[in-house]
C-alpha positions in Angstrom: -91.5 -2.1 22.1 -93.7 -4.2 19.8 -92.1 -4.8 16.4 -93.6 -6.7 13.6 -92.3 -7.8 10.2 -94.6 -9.2 7.5 -93.1 -12.1 5.5 -94.5 -11.8 2.0 -93.9 -13.2 -1.5 -95.5 -15.1 -4.3 -96.8 -18.6 -3.7 -94.2 -21.4 -3.4 -91.1 -19.3 -2.8 -90.4 -20.6 0.7 -92.2 -18.1 3.0 -93.8 -20.6 5.3 -90.7 -22.8 5.3 -88.7 -19.8 6.5 -91.3 -18.9 9.1 -91.1 -22.5 10.5 -87.3 -22.1 10.7 -87.6 -18.6 12.3 -90.1 -19.5 15.0 -89.7 -23.3 15.4 -93.5 -23.2 15.1 -95.1 -25.7 12.6 -97.4 -24.1 10.1 -98.4 -25.7 6.8 -95.8 -25.4 4.1 -97.1 -27.7 1.4 -96.4 -27.3 -2.3 -99.4 -25.3 -3.4 -100.5 -21.7 -3.4 -102.4 -20.1 -0.5 -101.5 -22.8 1.9 -101.2 -20.1 4.6 -104.6 -18.5 4.6 -104.6 -16.8 8.0 -101.4 -15.1 9.1 -99.3 -17.1 11.6 -97.4 -15.0 14.2 -94.2 -15.9 15.9 -92.0 -14.1 18.4 -88.3 -14.5 17.5 -85.4 -13.7 19.8 -82.7 -11.4 18.3 -79.3 -13.2 18.5 -76.9 -11.2 20.6 -73.8 -12.8 22.2 -73.5 -9.9 24.6 -76.7 -11.0 26.4 -75.3 -14.4 27.2 -72.0 -13.0 28.5 -73.8 -10.5 30.7 -76.1 -13.2 32.1 -73.1 -15.4 33.0 -71.4 -12.3 34.6 -74.4 -11.7 36.8 -75.3 -15.4 37.3 -78.8 -14.5 36.3 -81.8 -16.8 36.9 -83.4 -15.7 33.5 -82.0 -14.5 30.2 -84.5 -12.6 28.0 -83.5 -11.5 24.5 -84.8 -8.6 22.4 -87.5 -9.8 20.1 -89.1 -9.3 16.7 -92.6 -10.5 15.7 -92.7 -12.2 12.3 -96.0 -12.6 10.6 -96.4 -15.2 7.8 -98.9 -13.8 5.3 -100.8 -15.5 2.5 -99.1 -15.7 -0.9 -99.6 -12.8 -3.3 -100.5 -12.8 -7.0 -100.9 -10.1 -9.6 -104.3 -8.4 -9.0 -104.1 -8.5 -5.2 -104.9 -4.7 -5.1 -108.1 -5.5 -6.9 -109.0 -8.4 -4.7 -107.5 -11.3 -6.8 -106.5 -14.4 -4.9 -106.4 -13.4 -1.2 -105.4 -9.9 -2.1 -107.7 -7.9 0.2 -106.8 -10.1 3.2 -103.1 -9.9 2.3 -103.1 -6.2 2.1 -105.0 -5.8 5.4 -102.5 -8.0 7.2 -99.4 -6.4 5.9 -100.7 -2.9 6.8 -100.4 -3.8 10.4 -96.7 -4.6 10.3 -93.8 -2.2 10.8 -91.7 -3.5 7.9 -91.8 -6.0 5.0 -89.6 -9.0 4.4 -90.0 -10.0 0.7 -89.0 -13.6 0.1 -87.7 -13.9 -3.5 -86.9 -17.3 -5.0 -83.6 -17.8 -6.7 -83.6 -21.6 -6.8 -84.7 -23.4 -10.0 -87.9 -25.4 -10.7 -85.9 -28.5 -9.9 -84.9 -28.2 -6.3 -81.8 -29.5 -4.7 -83.5 -32.9 -4.0 -84.5 -33.2 -7.7 -88.2 -32.6 -7.0 -90.0 -30.1 -9.1 -91.3 -27.2 -7.0 -94.0 -25.3 -8.8 -93.8 -21.5 -9.5 -97.0 -19.6 -10.0 -95.6 -18.2 -13.3 -93.9 -21.3 -14.5 -90.3 -20.0 -14.5 -87.8 -18.3 -12.2 -87.4 -14.5 -12.7 -86.6 -12.8 -9.4 -86.8 -9.2 -10.8 -90.3 -9.9 -12.2 -91.4 -11.4 -8.9 -90.2 -8.3 -7.0 -92.0 -6.0 -9.5 -95.3 -8.0 -9.2 -95.3 -7.7 -5.5 -94.3 -4.1 -5.3 -96.7 -3.1 -8.0 -99.6 -4.5 -5.9 -98.4 -2.5 -2.9 -98.1 0.6 -5.1 -101.7 0.2 -6.5 -103.1 -0.3 -3.0 -101.4 2.8 -1.8 -102.5 4.8 -4.8 -106.1 3.9 -4.0 -105.6 5.0 -0.4 -103.9 8.3 -1.3 -106.4 9.2 -4.0 -109.3 8.5 -1.7 -107.8 10.6 1.1 -107.1 13.5 -1.4 -110.8 13.6 -2.4 -111.7 13.7 1.3 -109.6 16.7 2.2 -109.7 18.7 -1.0 -112.6 20.8 0.1 -110.9 21.7 3.4 -107.7 22.7 1.5 -109.7 24.9 -0.8 -111.2 26.7 2.2 -107.7 27.5 3.4 -107.4 25.0 6.3 -103.7 24.9 7.1 -103.5 21.3 8.1 -105.4 20.2 5.0 -103.1 22.3 2.8 -100.0 20.5 4.3 -101.6 17.1 3.8 -102.6 17.9 0.3 -99.1 18.9 -0.6 -97.8 15.6 0.8 -100.5 13.6 -1.0 -99.6 15.2 -4.3 -96.0 14.0 -3.9 -97.2 10.6 -3.0 -99.6 10.2 -5.9 -97.0 11.5 -8.5 -94.5 9.0 -7.2 -96.9 6.0 -7.1 -98.2 6.8 -10.7 -94.5 6.6 -11.7 -94.4 3.2 -10.0 -92.1 4.5 -7.3 -92.3 3.4 -3.6 -93.3 6.1 -1.1 -90.2 5.1 1.0 -88.1 6.8 -1.7 -89.8 10.2 -1.0 -88.6 12.9 1.5 -91.2 14.7 3.6 -90.7 17.7 5.8 -91.4 17.8 9.6 -95.0 19.0 9.0 -95.8 16.5 6.2 -94.3 13.4 7.9 -97.0 13.0 10.7 -99.7 13.3 8.0 -98.1 10.6 5.9 -97.6 8.4 8.9 -101.3 8.4 9.6 -102.1 7.0 6.1 -100.5 3.6 6.9 -99.0 3.3 3.4 -97.6 -0.1 2.5 -94.8 1.3 0.3 -93.5 3.6 3.0 -92.5 0.6 5.1 -88.8 -0.4 5.1 -88.2 -3.5 2.9 -85.7 -6.3 3.3 -85.4 -9.0 0.6 -84.7 -12.6 1.5 -83.1 -14.3 -1.5 -84.0 -17.9 -1.0 -81.6 -20.5 -2.5 -81.5 -24.3 -2.2 -78.4 -26.4 -1.4 -77.5 -28.8 -4.2 -79.5 -26.8 -6.8 -78.4 -24.6 -9.7 -79.2 -21.3 -7.9 -79.2 -18.0 -9.7 -76.2 -16.6 -8.0 -74.1 -19.5 -9.3 -75.8 -20.4 -12.6 -76.3 -16.8 -13.8 -74.1 -14.5 -11.8 -74.7 -11.6 -14.2 -78.5 -11.8 -13.5 -77.9 -12.1 -9.8 -75.8 -8.9 -9.9 -78.6 -7.2 -11.8 -81.0 -8.3 -9.1 -78.9 -7.1 -6.1 -78.0 -3.9 -7.9 -81.7 -3.2 -8.3 -82.4 -3.9 -4.6 -79.6 -1.6 -3.4 -80.7 1.1 -5.8 -84.1 1.3 -4.0 -82.4 1.7 -0.6 -83.5 -1.7 0.6 -81.3 -4.5 1.9 -81.0 -8.2 1.1 -79.9 -11.4 2.8 -79.1 -14.7 0.9 -80.4 -17.7 2.8 -81.5 -21.3 2.4 -84.9 -21.6 4.1 -85.1 -25.4 3.7 -81.8 -26.0 5.4 -82.7 -23.5 8.2 -86.0 -25.3 8.7 -84.3 -28.7 8.9 -81.8 -27.4 11.4 -84.3 -25.5 13.6 -84.3 -28.1 16.4 -80.4 -28.2 16.7 -78.2 -25.8 18.6 -74.6 -24.7 18.9 -71.7 -26.7 17.4 -74.0 -29.6 16.4 -76.1 -27.3 14.3 -73.1 -25.8 12.5 -71.7 -29.3 11.8 -75.0 -30.4 10.2 -75.1 -27.1 8.2 -71.7 -27.9 6.7 -72.7 -31.5 5.9 -75.9 -30.3 4.2 -74.1 -27.8 2.0 -75.3 -24.7 3.7 -73.4 -21.4 4.0 -73.6 -18.8 6.7 -76.4 -18.8 9.3 -79.1 -17.2 7.2 -81.5 -16.9 10.1 -79.2 -15.0 12.4 -78.2 -12.7 9.4 -81.9 -12.2 8.6 -82.9 -11.3 12.1 -80.0 -9.0 12.7 -80.6 -7.2 9.4 -84.3 -6.9 10.1 -83.4 -5.4 13.5 -81.1 -2.9 11.8 -83.7 -2.2 9.1 -86.0 -0.7 11.7 -83.4 1.6 13.1 -83.2 -0.2 16.4 -80.6 -0.5 19.1 -80.3 -2.6 22.3 -79.5 -1.7 25.8 -79.3 -4.2 28.8 -80.3 -4.5 32.4 -78.6 -7.2 34.4 -78.7 -8.7 37.8 -79.3 -12.0 39.7 -83.0 -12.2 38.8 -82.5 -11.6 35.1 -80.4 -10.2 32.3 -82.5 -8.7 29.6 -82.1 -6.9 26.2 -84.4 -3.9 25.6 -85.3 -2.6 22.2 -85.2 1.1 21.5 -85.1 3.5 18.5 -81.6 4.9 17.7 -81.2 8.3 19.3 -83.5 7.7 22.2 -82.8 9.7 25.4 -82.6 7.9 28.7 -86.2 8.7 29.8 -87.5 7.5 26.5 -85.4 4.4 26.6 -86.8 3.7 30.0 -90.3 3.4 28.7 -89.3 0.1 27.1 -89.3 -1.2 30.7 -92.3 0.8 31.9 -94.2 3.8 30.6 -93.9 5.5 34.0 -90.1 5.8 33.6 -90.4 8.7 31.3 -92.1 11.0 33.8 -90.5 9.6 37.0 -86.9 9.5 35.6 -84.3 11.0 37.9 -81.0 9.7 36.6 -79.4 6.6 35.1 -76.3 4.7 36.0 -74.6 3.6 32.7 -71.7 1.4 31.8 -70.7 -0.1 28.5 -71.3 -3.9 28.5 -67.7 -4.8 27.6 -66.2 -2.4 30.1 -68.4 -4.0 32.8 -67.2 -7.5 31.9 -63.5 -6.3 31.8 -63.8 -4.8 35.2 -65.1 -8.1 36.7 -67.7 -6.5 39.0 -69.9 -3.4 39.3 -67.8 -2.2 42.3 -64.6 -2.4 40.3 -66.2 -0.7 37.3 -67.3 2.2 39.6 -63.8 2.4 41.1 -62.3 2.7 37.6 -64.7 5.4 36.6 -66.5 3.3 34.0 -70.0 3.7 35.6 -71.4 7.1 34.8 -74.4 9.0 36.2 -76.4 10.4 33.3 -79.4 12.8 33.2 -82.4 13.3 31.0 -80.5 14.5 28.0 -78.3 11.4 27.7 -78.7 9.6 24.4 -78.5 5.8 25.0 -75.9 3.9 23.1 -76.1 0.4 21.7 -74.6 -1.9 24.3 -75.2 0.3 27.3 -76.0 -1.5 30.6 -78.3 0.8 32.5 -79.8 1.0 36.0 -82.6 3.5 36.1 -83.2 5.7 39.2 -86.8 6.8 39.6 
């Protein structure tokens, strides 16, 4: 299952620094706008301690985590929807992703190291920055929806049922966008939803906000807690989520692992592991779950949508599994470890045989029979 999240934001808010930390892949992150002109793509493993434990249990030769694709996209400025800056390119790139990660700067012009880090608007105002980005997405979607409405209006007037359904959905969309509301705040019925999906609207994508702070600096959450609360209240009111992180510390720690990494994090004044929190929240944002396959050859985490039945879950391994599915042997990962072996788990009745209607649960260990 291919999953992609676009990292977006104004210039000089820490997007490319975060991308470097996420992917351990060096892309330019200099202190000037539009440094990242072409999107850089990195595949990032989803942290999951269950995977490592299962791999040790099976003495697997390989351990393969679930993954998310992160795309670092050129900085955005006001007017992007009209082609300002790298607007057209930005909007085309983000249209291809499944979700949006907006990096919002909450550290001051004077960073933790005392160096001045430019802001395209000359001051720090996270709510303004969010509104600038979201307004460009809204304007781009308004153009898409208006154009589509003009294309189908004749068919709707002729009484074409499909066109009438789509016209109704488009009216909802245009009304919301003109009120500067995101499409992801609108409900659609079972007939409208497929029509809306085909439009590829930017503001229908799930959004996660990464609030980027800087160790040693006077960050907004500490210097102006009332403004920080206003910011987080606004984010939650839109149905989005947020993660507070320090992209610079995460980037500097990207080549360390385990206890050494956490020791340096404390020494550098960092808080929680922002990268792990970010990846986990992004995974949840897309409504995903993980099941496992395990054996001597490999232990692997597979990504599925919540509510997937066993045959659909099997397509994460191979598309043939849906049609060739016969049954699945299922055991919870913890119950398998507690039992000590598959044989013991079977003897204790922990391994179940499930059919086509079984809804896979997060943490299931599955062996498919086809």
